[in-house]
LOGU-292532 format. One record per residue (C-alpha): residue in three letters; x, y, z. Coordinates in steps of 0.001 Angstrom, whole numbers, padded with zeros to 6 digits, always signed. Layout:
N
ALAXYZ ...
//
This chain:
269
MET-008537-010948+000310 LEU-009690-014516-000359 ILE-013447-014957-000668 ASP-014158-018679-000556 LYS-017874-018981+000184 GLU-019824-017603+003134 ASP-017910-017524+006438 LYS-014710-018341+004564 ILE-013234-014888+003978 TYR-009557-014357+004736 PHE-006914-011639+004668 ILE-003334-012521+003747 ASP-000892-009765+004696 ARG+002553-008938+003279 ASP+004167-011323+005798 ASN+001908-014150+004582 CYS-000025-014169+007864 VAL-003646-015274+007433 PHE-006584-013660+009257 LYS-010197-014800+009130 VAL-012775-012049+008561 ASP-016268-012403+010008 GLY-019400-010410+009305 LEU-019015-009764+005555 TRP-021338-010934+002781 PHE-020471-011003-000942 PRO-023578-011863-003006 ARG-023271-013173-006543 ARG-024519-010755-009199 LYS-026714-013274-011048 GLU-027793-015173-007917 PRO-028026-012557-005123 ASP-029064-015140-002529 LYS-025832-017078-003054 HIS-022289-016169-002032 LEU-019138-015624-004103 PHE-016505-018345-003994 ASN-012904-018961-005103 THR-012258-015231-005582 LEU-008927-013551-004819 LEU-008622-009757-004555 ASP-005572-007571-004058 GLY-006058-004448-001992 GLU-005244-002462+001118 MET-006784-001568+004456 ILE-006945+002162+005149 ILE-008361+004348+007896 ASP-010375+007255+006516 LYS-011241+010330+008539 VAL-014966+011078+008187 ASP-016491+013849+010313 GLY-013681+013406+012808 HIS-014195+009651+013139 ASP-011882+006828+012031 VAL-013570+004652+009385 PRO-011794+001407+008363 ARG-012075+000541+004681 TYR-010758-002161+002401 LEU-009866-000786-001038 ALA-009695-003434-003761 TYR-007282-002344-006483 ASP-006802-005579-008432 ILE-008204-009069-008844 VAL-006423-012360-009509 LYS-009290-014861-009662 PHE-013050-014514-009915 GLU-014940-017694-009008 GLY-012053-019780-010303 ILE-011584-017795-013525 ASP-008060-016421-014095 VAL-009123-012823-014661 GLY-005618-011805-013545 LYS-004450-012727-017040 THR-006638-010050-018636 ASP-005805-006345-018986 PHE-006210-003879-016125 ASP-009374-002217-017475 ARG-011137-005573-017604 ARG-009967-006439-014093 LEU-011293-003148-012710 LEU-014595-003766-014503 CYS-014782-007196-012869 ILE-014206-005701-009397 ASN-016917-003074-009823 LYS-019458-005218-011660 GLU-019071-008515-009795 ILE-017866-007480-006316 ILE-018884-003910-005465 HIS-022182-003425-007339 PRO-023906-006585-005982 ARG-023023-005499-002436 ARG-024423-001997-002999 GLN-027581-003491-004457 ALA-027934-005737-001419 MET-027530-002731+000901 THR-030208-000810-001021 GLU-032583-003758-000692 GLY-031805-004206+003006 ARG-030092-007582+002618 ILE-026785-006194+003966 ASP-026646-004022+007079 ARG-023529-001906+006563 MET-023485-000788+010202 LYS-022997-004390+011359 GLU-019990-005020+009110 PRO-016442-004708+010538 PHE-015356-002414+007683 SER-016539-001209+004300 VAL-015380-002623+000967 ARG-014767-000327-001988 ALA-012978-000318-005322 LYS-009921+001922-005357 ASP-010316+004794-007800 PHE-007961+005128-010759 TRP-007472+008035-013154 ASP-005919+008481-016566 ILE-002288+009599-016560 THR-003384+012994-017915 SER-004971+013732-014503 ALA-001620+013691-012662 ARG-001574+017458-012101 GLN-005029+017461-010542 LEU-004229+014453-008345 LEU-001246+016260-006846 GLY-003159+019513-006454 GLU-004262+020987-003151 LYS-007989+020677-003905 PHE-007760+016920-004487 ARG-005737+016437-001295 LYS-008358+018299+000731 ASP-011168+016229-000791 MET-009469+012939+000138 SER-010251+011447+003540 HIS-006811+009860+003861 GLU-003247+010948+003138 VAL-001993+011080-000455 ASP+001802+010746-000554 GLY+002462+009986-004223 LEU+001257+008363-007432 ILE+001288+004791-008726 PHE+001422+004350-012500 GLN-000261+001093-013521 PRO+000173-000220-017101 VAL-003254-001016-018574 PRO-002347-003812-021055 ASP-000341-005903-018564 PRO-001726-008905-016658 TYR-001574-009164-012870 ILE+001992-009854-011713 CYS+002514-011548-008342 GLY+005205-009997-006165 ARG+007224-007028-007332 CYS+006286-005769-010809 GLN+009027-003843-012596 ASP+006511-002121-014880 VAL+004522-000502-012056 LEU+006040+002871-011131 LYS+005552+004307-007659 TRP+006425+007996-007554 LYS+006815+010138-004449 PRO+008162+013651-003929 ALA+011800+013525-002837 ASN+010954+014721+000671 LEU+008598+011765+001184 ASN+010922+009029-000068 SER+011573+006619+002769 VAL+013038+003227+003664 ASP+011733+000658+006125 PHE+014678-000528+008244 LYS+015111-003028+011042 LEU+016480-001064+013992 VAL+019131-002669+016196 ILE+020267-000583+019167 GLN+023772-001316+020429 GLN+026254+000139+022879 GLU+029307+001719+021281 ARG+032412+001562+023430 GLY+035850+002999+022896 GLU+038948+003616+024921 GLY+038525+006788+026944 LEU+034912+007196+025805 LEU+031685+006826+027706 PRO+029434+004044+026376 THR+026837+005482+024015 LYS+023874+003921+022256 VAL+023759+003864+018474 GLY+020974+002751+016178 LEU+022049+000388+013405 LEU+019738+000253+010399 TYR+019481-003056+008531 VAL+017844-003967+005230 GLY+016929-007348+003791 GLY+019599-009401+002039 TYR+022521-007430+003473 SER+024284-008622+006628 GLU+026070-005367+007491 PRO+024350-002221+008824 PHE+023065-000155+005901 ALA+023307+003067+007942 LYS+023170+004494+011450 ILE+020662+006674+013253 LYS+020802+008729+016425 VAL+019003+007021+019308 THR+016385+009547+020370 LYS+013545+009345+022854 ALA+011224+008412+019995 ILE+013110+005221+019074 LYS+014885+004151+022265 ASN+012253+001452+022916 LEU+012054+000222+019308 ASP+015027-002152+019332 LYS+014538-004982+016785 LYS+011456-003216+015368 ILE+010764-002114+011782 ILE+010914+001665+011448 GLU+010323+003992+008506 CYS+012981+006655+007972 LYS+013554+009524+005567 PHE+016878+011076+004597 GLU+017103+014670+005746 ASN+020118+016976+006211 ASN+022506+014135+005336 GLN+021150+011776+007981 TRP+018357+009247+008405 VAL+015441+010577+010440 PHE+012801+008450+012177 MET+009249+008843+010844 ARG+007198+006060+012438 GLU+007172+002442+013548 ARG+005847+000034+010911 THR+003683-002192+013065 ASP+002233-003674+009875 LYS+005579-005113+008764 SER+007847-007841+010134 PHE+010679-007408+007643 PRO+012651-004397+006354 ASN+012901-003301+002731 ALA+015243-005320+000563 TYR+018726-003990-000176 LYS+017772-003306-003799 THR+014730-001296-002716 ALA+016784+000744-000247 MET+019384+001498-002914 GLY+016630+002565-005298 VAL+015288+005011-002710 CYS+018790+006389-002138 GLU+019182+006912-005876 SER+015851+008737-006063 ILE+016979+010967-003192 ARG+020258+011780-004970 ASN+018595+012280-008354 PRO+014968+013127-007625 VAL+012237+013131-010239 THR+010554+016419-009368 THR+006920+017168-010133 GLU+008111+019429-012956 ILE+010120+016597-014537 LEU+007211+014198-014052 PHE+004658+016510-015684 GLN+007022+017321-018550 HIS+007534+013613-019248 ILE+003790+012964-019154 ASP+003119+015853-021548 CYS+005750+014565-023992 PHE+004651+010920-024036 ARG+000978+010965-022996 TRP-000335+010037-026440 ARG+002156+007269-027208 PRO+000601+003777-027443 
//
């Protein structure tokens, strides 16, 4: 999210499409009557379930620039402090004082919560899942000393249980013909940076109208299985990403292995 003065707030999605956001106010902490400027946040839009209602929320989980200052070059703890102190707290204060009417805003803005690595067991526990208002499908391990890295960061580990590992493919439905055979439809699954089909999928009722669309699939019973259409994406996963998922499916890091590794190395600097 780019905050560049009042009425100049923009979203930039993963396809580099830009969307203007209206109806949000970001007061400065030291000058509450003035608006933030030249501030770039990294985050995600989610839909929380609250009392049976869908509640859209933007979760800020990193910051690149704050009013022109390259805070992205500092460590992660300092960046989180900046988000909470300079972005979230002034907005909450303005709501308390009646200067922001939350009900008139298009969505809420919050800082994403982070926990120490020693909390991994609790985060994957049933109680935590029930307390969350949106789905939890894995853990992201963020190095604290590192600066913000644009694009893919090799030092950030995203862990999912093996049964939730998935790949986003581009689906191409074609007719397969052969001598003496009736024409049948087959789904070809493509990934980025690889011209040949990465795999095939059975054309079911669920995907028959998704030709040329991006679909998320999991590998189950030695075949790719459709999970959902990715309407938020215009491009499939890269070949390297798809191969990494396949490797994690073949050699999964189970929760037991994960917890054992954390217990062995949790106190190392």
